[in-house]
C-alpha positions as CSV (number, residue, x, y, z in Angstrom):
1,M,-253.2,32.5,61.7
2,V,-253.2,30.2,64.7
3,T,-251.3,26.9,64.6
4,S,-252.5,24.1,66.6
5,P,-250.1,22.6,69.3
6,S,-250.1,19.3,67.4
7,S,-248.5,20.9,64.4
8,R,-245.5,22.0,66.5
9,I,-244.9,18.6,67.9
10,R,-242.7,16.2,65.9
11,S,-243.5,12.5,66.2
12,P,-240.9,10.1,67.5
13,L,-240.7,8.6,64.0
14,S,-239.8,11.9,62.4
15,I,-237.2,12.6,65.1
16,S,-235.7,9.2,64.5
17,N,-235.6,9.8,60.8
18,A,-233.8,13.1,61.3
19,L,-231.2,11.7,63.6
20,F,-230.5,8.6,61.5
21,P,-227.9,10.3,59.3
22,T,-226.0,11.6,62.3
23,L,-226.1,8.2,64.0
24,L,-224.9,6.6,60.8
25,V,-221.9,9.0,60.6
26,A,-221.0,8.3,64.2
27,W,-221.2,4.6,63.5
28,Y,-218.8,4.9,60.6
29,L,-216.3,7.1,62.5
30,L,-216.4,4.7,65.4
31,T,-215.7,1.8,63.1
32,L,-212.8,3.6,61.5
33,L,-211.3,4.5,64.8
34,T,-211.5,1.0,66.2
35,S,-210.0,-0.6,63.1
36,V,-206.7,1.2,63.3
37,S,-203.8,0.5,65.6
38,A,-201.0,3.1,65.4
39,T,-197.7,3.6,67.2
40,S,-195.8,6.9,66.9
41,L,-192.5,7.3,68.6
42,T,-189.3,9.3,68.6
43,Y,-186.1,7.4,69.3
44,K,-182.4,8.3,69.5
45,V,-180.3,5.7,67.8
46,A,-176.7,5.7,69.2
47,A,-173.6,5.1,67.1
48,H,-173.3,1.5,66.1
49,E,-176.7,0.7,67.6
50,K,-179.4,-1.4,66.0
51,A,-182.9,-0.7,67.5
52,C,-185.9,-2.8,66.6
53,F,-189.7,-2.3,67.1
54,Y,-192.5,-4.7,66.5
55,A,-196.1,-4.7,65.4
56,V,-198.5,-7.7,65.2
57,A,-200.8,-8.5,62.3
58,D,-203.8,-10.4,63.5
59,K,-205.2,-11.2,60.1
60,V,-203.9,-11.8,56.6
61,G,-204.6,-8.9,54.4
62,E,-204.2,-6.1,57.0
63,K,-202.5,-3.0,55.7
64,I,-199.3,-2.0,57.5
65,A,-198.1,1.6,57.1
66,F,-194.5,2.5,58.0
67,Y,-193.2,6.0,58.1
68,F,-189.9,7.4,59.4
69,A,-187.8,10.5,59.2
70,V,-184.4,11.3,60.6
71,Q,-184.8,14.6,62.5
72,D,-181.3,15.2,63.7
73,G,-177.8,13.8,63.7
74,G,-175.0,13.4,61.2
75,S,-176.1,13.5,57.6
76,F,-179.7,12.8,58.5
77,D,-179.6,9.3,57.2
78,I,-180.0,5.8,58.6
79,D,-180.3,2.1,57.6
80,Y,-183.6,0.3,58.1
81,I,-185.1,-3.1,57.4
82,V,-188.6,-4.6,57.8
83,N,-189.0,-8.3,58.3
84,D,-192.1,-10.5,58.3
85,P,-192.9,-13.2,60.8
86,R,-190.8,-15.7,58.8
87,G,-187.8,-13.5,58.9
88,K,-188.0,-12.5,55.3
89,V,-187.2,-9.0,54.2
90,V,-190.2,-6.9,53.3
91,I,-188.6,-3.5,52.9
92,S,-185.0,-2.3,53.4
93,G,-182.8,0.7,52.6
94,D,-179.4,2.2,53.3
95,R,-178.6,5.7,54.2
96,E,-182.2,6.9,53.8
97,R,-183.4,10.2,55.3
98,Q,-187.0,9.3,55.4
99,G,-189.5,6.9,54.0
100,D,-193.3,6.3,53.8
101,Y,-194.5,2.8,52.9
102,I,-197.7,0.8,52.9
103,F,-197.7,-3.0,52.4
104,T,-200.1,-5.9,52.9
105,A,-199.5,-8.4,55.7
106,N,-199.3,-11.8,53.9
107,Y,-198.7,-13.7,57.2
108,V,-200.2,-13.5,60.7
109,G,-197.7,-12.7,63.3
110,E,-195.0,-10.2,64.5
111,Y,-193.4,-7.8,62.0
112,S,-190.1,-6.2,63.0
113,F,-189.0,-2.7,62.1
114,C,-185.3,-2.1,62.7
115,F,-183.0,0.9,62.4
116,A,-179.2,0.6,62.3
117,N,-176.7,3.4,62.8
118,D,-173.6,1.4,61.8
119,M,-172.2,4.0,59.4
120,S,-171.7,6.6,62.2
121,S,-168.7,6.5,64.5
122,F,-169.9,9.2,67.0
123,A,-173.1,10.8,65.7
124,E,-176.5,9.9,67.2
125,K,-179.6,9.9,65.0
126,L,-182.9,11.1,66.3
127,V,-185.6,9.2,64.4
128,D,-189.3,10.0,64.3
129,F,-191.4,7.0,63.1
130,E,-194.9,5.7,63.0
131,I,-196.2,2.1,62.6
132,T,-199.9,1.7,61.8
133,V,-201.7,-1.7,61.4
134,E,-205.0,-1.0,59.7
135,N,-207.9,-3.4,59.1
136,E,-210.2,-2.0,56.4
137,P,-213.5,-3.9,56.6
138,R,-216.6,-2.2,55.4
139,A,-218.8,-1.1,58.2
140,E,-222.0,-3.1,58.6
141,I,-224.8,-0.5,58.5
142,P,-227.8,-1.0,60.8
143,Q,-230.7,-2.0,58.7
144,R,-233.6,0.4,58.6
145,T,-235.7,1.6,55.7
146,P,-233.9,0.6,52.5
147,V,-231.6,3.5,51.4
148,P,-228.8,1.7,49.7
149,D,-227.7,4.6,47.4
150,K,-227.4,7.1,50.3
151,S,-225.6,4.6,52.4
152,A,-223.1,3.6,49.7
153,K,-222.4,7.3,48.9
154,M,-221.8,8.1,52.6
155,D,-219.6,5.0,52.9
156,D,-217.4,6.1,50.0
157,S,-217.3,9.7,51.3
158,L,-216.1,8.6,54.7
159,F,-213.4,6.4,53.4
160,R,-212.2,9.2,51.1
161,L,-212.2,11.6,54.1
162,S,-210.1,9.1,56.0
163,G,-207.6,8.9,53.1
164,S,-207.5,12.7,52.9
165,L,-206.9,13.0,56.7
166,S,-204.0,10.5,56.4
167,S,-202.5,12.5,53.5
168,I,-202.7,15.7,55.5
169,A,-201.1,14.1,58.5
170,R,-198.2,12.8,56.4
171,T,-197.8,16.2,54.8
172,Q,-197.6,17.8,58.2
173,K,-194.9,15.3,59.2
174,Y,-192.9,16.1,56.1
175,F,-193.0,19.8,56.8
176,R,-192.1,19.2,60.4
177,T,-189.1,17.1,59.3
178,R,-188.0,19.9,56.9
179,E,-188.4,22.4,59.6
180,N,-186.2,20.4,62.0
181,R,-183.5,19.8,59.4
182,N,-183.5,23.5,58.5
183,L,-183.2,24.4,62.2
184,S,-180.4,22.0,62.6
185,T,-178.6,23.5,59.6
186,V,-179.0,27.0,61.0
187,K,-177.6,25.9,64.4
188,N,-174.6,24.3,62.7
189,T,-174.0,27.4,60.6
190,E,-174.2,29.6,63.7
191,S,-171.8,27.3,65.6
192,R,-169.3,27.4,62.7
193,I,-169.6,31.2,62.4
194,F,-168.9,31.6,66.1
195,W,-165.9,29.3,66.2
196,F,-164.5,30.9,63.0
197,A,-165.0,34.4,64.4
198,L,-163.3,33.3,67.7
199,L,-160.4,31.8,65.8
200,E,-160.1,34.9,63.6
201,S,-160.1,37.2,66.7
202,S,-157.5,35.0,68.4
203,L,-155.2,35.2,65.3
204,I,-155.6,38.9,65.1
205,I,-154.8,39.3,68.8
206,G,-151.9,36.9,68.5
207,M,-150.5,38.7,65.5
208,A,-150.8,42.1,67.3
209,A,-148.9,40.7,70.3
210,L,-146.3,39.2,68.1
211,Q,-145.8,42.6,66.3
212,V,-145.4,44.4,69.7
213,F,-142.9,41.8,70.8
214,V,-140.9,42.1,67.6
215,V,-140.8,45.9,67.8
216,R,-139.8,45.9,71.5
217,T,-137.1,43.4,70.8
218,F,-135.8,45.4,67.9
219,F,-135.5,48.6,69.9
220,N,-134.0,46.8,72.9
221,T,-131.4,45.3,70.6
222,R,-130.6,48.8,69.1
223,K,-130.1,50.3,72.6
224,S,-127.8,47.5,73.7
225,Q,-125.7,47.9,70.6
226,R,-125.3,51.7,71.2
227,V,-124.2,51.1,74.8
């Protein structure tokens, strides 16, 4: 059976219809990427130091996510406080090892995120934290042939995918924090074992030297008494 060349050629309209779902997905992903502003840092808070970081909410109703975890130092705890642009406390805590919070910006302006290491006299705290300001408007879909059901389903699927990716990222951060803490515990245990073994060896050598000294002194005293 011979097919005509015209049957192998797809019209521009059919190509456009085939590419429309791909373009729609790209549009959604671009919208999601441009609506999120995130800052991820690692900072070493010295003893008796208070370190503050800031994020700006441009609109009322924006979602602000705040995550932190103490990776190293002391008992792996730190004090923290979050203030809104009016100076009112939004979130606070004392001697916390890690936290993961999401709140709504009720005021436009600068929000402060502060860590305080006042409880430690010498220990520095290594803090890994992330501040995310997220605006969640629904993407405006380019109007084509009316397909409201498919567009709504794709919209919901993409937002669920975004939530799942955020959950996976937070789980990875949790496991990384656990790994760092376990590694720090292993290093501290190794250090204690080393110093304990060194002290024990020093005591054994000292006791042996003392015994030799006592024995030699004893025999020298006996010889002098006989003479």
